[in-house]
N, C-alpha and C positions, 0 to 999 in steps of 0.2 A: 847386327840386324839380320834376321832370317825371314824368308817369305813362307807363309803358311796358308794353305788353301782352306778358306771358310766356305761352307756350302750346306746344302740340304740333304738329309738322308734319303729323300725321295728323288733327288736329282742325279743319282749315280746309276751306272749300269749294274753294279753289284749290289745285291740286297744287303742292307745293313740293319744292325740292331740299334734301336734308339735307347740311349741310356741317359737318364736325368739324375745327376748327383746333387740333391738339394740339401738344405740345412736341416730339414725335418724328416726327409724320407728319400729312399732310392726308388726310382721307377724305371721299368724296362718295357719296351713295346716292340713287337715284330709285326710289320705291315708289308703286305705284298701288293705290287701294282701289276694289273693285267689289263692291257688295252685301255689305259687311262682311268681305270676304276681301281679302288683301293679296298683291300680286304684285311681286317684285323685277324691275325693268326694267334698271337699270344700277348698277354699283358700281365704285369705283376707290380706290386709295391710293397716295400718293407720300411717301416718307421725306423728312424734313428733316435737315439737318446740325445737330449738337447746339448750335451757337452761334447758330442763327437765332432760336429761342425758348428762353429760359433761365428755368426756374422759373415758367413761365406768362407771362413778360414778353417781348413781341416786341422783339427786338434789331435785326432787319433786315426791315422791312415790305416792301421791294421784292422780296426773295426769297420771302416768303410769298405775295404777290400773284402772282408769276410761277409758283409751284408750283400755285396754284389754277387759273390760266389753262391751264397745261399739262395738268392733270388733267381739266379740262372738255373740252379738245380730244381727249385720249386716249380718254375715255369717250363722246365725242360727245353730251354732255348739252346740250340746248338750253333747258332751263328757266332762267328768270331770277330768280324769287322764291325766296329762300333762307331756311331755318330753321337757326339757329345756337344754341349754348348756351355758358354761362359758369359758372365755379366759382372757388373759392379765397377768399383773404382779402378780396377786393373785393365779395363777395356775402354777404348776410346773409339767413337764412330763420328766421322766428319764427312760432310759433303764438300767437295772442292771442285774448282774449275781449272783446267789446263788448256793451253792452245791445242787444237786438234793436231794429231800426229799419228804416224803409223805404229802398229803394235810393237815393232822391234825396239822403238825408242821409249815406249811407255813406261816400262818397269823402272828404268833408271831415272826418268823424270819424276815419277811418283815418289821414289825414294828421296829425291832432293826436296820435293814439295812437302813431304811428310815431316821433315825436320822443323817446318814452320808451324805445324798444327798439333803435333804430339807433345804433350807436356812431360815426357819422359826422355831419358837418354835413348837415342834412336838405336843404339847397340843393345839395349835391354828389352826390345820388343820384337814380336813377330808381326809382320804386316801382310795385309792383303787388300785388294781393291776390286771394285766392280764398276764397269762403265755403264752409266745410266743412259746418257745420250751422247753418241759419238761426235755429233756436231750440232751446234745451235747458234743462232745469230748473236752477235755481240757488238757493243759500242766500239770495241777495239777493231783494229784492221783485220786481225786473224780470227776466224771462227774458233769458238771454245767448245771443249768437251766437258761434260759433267760426270764426276766419278764419286763413288762412295768409298771412302778410305776407312779401314778398320785396323786398329792396332791392339794387341794384347800383350801384356807384360810376360816375359819368358818364364818368370818364376811361377806365375799362375798357370800358364800353359803346361809347364813341366809337372806341376803338382797334379793337375787333372789327368794328364796322359800316363803318369806313373801309377795312379790309382787304377786306370783301365788296364794297363799292362799287368799290374799285380794280380788282377782278377782273371788273368789268362786271355784277355781280349786284345784286339789290335785297334788302336785309335786311328780311325780312317778319315773321319770328317770332324772338324771343329767349327761349330756355328756360334752365333751370338744369340742369347736367349730371346731378345726382341725380334730377331729375324726368324727364329724357329717358330715363335707364335704367329708371325706373319705368314709363314708357309702353311701352318695349320689352318689359318683363317682362309687363305687362298684356295686350299683344297676343298673346304666345306661350304664356302659361301660364294654366291655369284658376285661379279664385279658390281660396284656401287655406282656406276654410270657417272663418274666424275665427282661424286660426293666425297667429302673428307670424313674419315672414320678413325676414331681413336681406340687402339687396343691397349688394355691395361691388364697386365699379368701380376697378381699379388702373391708372391711366394712367402716363405717363412721369414726371410731376412731382407729380401730385396724386392722392389717393385719395378717392373719394366714397362715403359710407355713407348708405344710405336704408333705414329700417326701416318695414315696411308691416304693416298689419292690415286685412283685408277690402278690399284695393286702395287704401287710403288711407295716406298718409305720416304716421307718428307722430314721426319723428325724422330729421334729416339732419345730416351733419357732413362738412366737407372737411378733409383732413389733408395737409400738405405732405410726403408720403412717396410714392415711386413707383418705377417701373422703372429710372430712371436711377441709383438707389441701388445696384442690383445691378451695373450696368455699371461704375460707379465703383469698387466694391469689387473686382470681378474685375480691372479695370485696375490698381488699386493693388497687389493681392496677387500678381498674375502678371507684372506689368511689361509688359503688352501695350498696344496703342493702344486708344482708346475704341471704334473701329470693330470691332476684333478682339474686344473684350470684349462688345460688342453681339451679335456673331455667336455667341459661346460661350453667352451667355444665351439667345438665341432657339432655337438648335439643340440645346442641352443636350449638346453634344459637346465632348470634351476629349481631348487626347493621353494616352497611357498614363502619361507622366511627370508630368502635372499634373492628372489626373482627381481625385485625392484632395483637392488644393488647391481645385479648382473646387467640389467637393461641399461642402467646409467653408465656403467663402465663401457659397454659396447658402443653406446651412443657417443661417448666422449672420444674413444679411439676412432670411430667412424668419422667424426668431425676432423680429426688430425689427418687421417688418410685422404679424405675428400679435399682438404686444404692443400695437401702436397700435390695432388693430381691437378687441382685448379690452377695452382701457381705455374706448373709446367705447361699447361695448355695456354694460359694467358701469355707466357713467354713465347710460345710457339706462334701465337697470333701476331705478336709484334715483329716477328722475323719473316713471316710468309704472307704475301698478299693473297687475299681470298681464302684465308685459313679458318673460316667458320665451320665447325664440326657439325655433321649430321647426326651422329650418335656415338656413344661409347659402348665398347664391348669388353666385359670383364671375364678374366680367366684366372686360374691359379687356386691354390688351396683356400684362400680367404674370400674368394668372390661371393660365396654364399653366406658370409657372416650376416646375421640378422640386422636389417635396417641399412646396410651399407649402400646397396643399389638405390634405394629410395632417397637416402640423404644426398648421395652424389648427384642424382637426377635433379633434385630440388636446388642444390648448390649451383650446378652448371646450366640448368634450364635446358637439358638435353634428355632424350630417351637413353636409358641405360639397360643393356641386355646382358644376360649370362650366356657365354659361348657354349656351343655344343661341339666338342672336338671330334665327335664321331657322326656328325650330321650326314656327311656324304661318304661315310666309310661303312662297308658291309661288316657287321659284327656277328652275323648269324653263325659263322663257323666256329 
């Protein structure tokens, strides 16, 4: 077992390049913080062919590295220190409680506790933790401390960091997708005054759910459902290529002859996605007292799929908003 620092690209003294290695595209962003304000300096995105990364597994590392290099050249980004993030079945996030203790003892005690909560061989994972509350009342004699425990399988971490190094970059921060979305939300939106808010990020192959209260995560879950499900359904029902299906999904355009079929396909997949989100939120409500959500906030490539927000709002009985990741970031430069 090794310890690995998880963190935010905006929480370090050294400016970092944000690098998102997704199943459908590579994205880079360079943001500078000045006196608590954020300025977008550079941004770029390069699509990947569907066979390059399949269900989160890199099938062709060479093409991924080449795409990163091309994107860095196109955006003229010179930064070398990169912040990346991971998600999926190789990542475990757990809230745990331990007796309150001094920092010197904490790391060894977390390692012992992790063996109870992590469904992998402890020697095959990288661990990190964050103290949420250093001391809180408990029914037990000794006060307890609340921690967030994160474990990522070494093979997944190594896979991602080797891609970064292959592109000539230095992997400096490794975050979790759900927490990266949380950081973005915290930068752009005011505190919700004790309200519970659900963040739902819908990528190409994985959906990340992070439920917050007062800016702190209460619950996270990754679900192997994403935008590729829409494209595959369109491809199957309309008999078009995957690339044509992607175009229809992204543009929401269809010919007169197949408009009804496209609408039916989107409606069906929207129902599946909404059902998965609802099941996760229902489970959350059974585990946390006072867990009624105030709203859902959607992000990711499929957040704008026609009809999804409306169907999800009707299913959950909640307002559903589309996030603006640059709401509080100066993009004029």
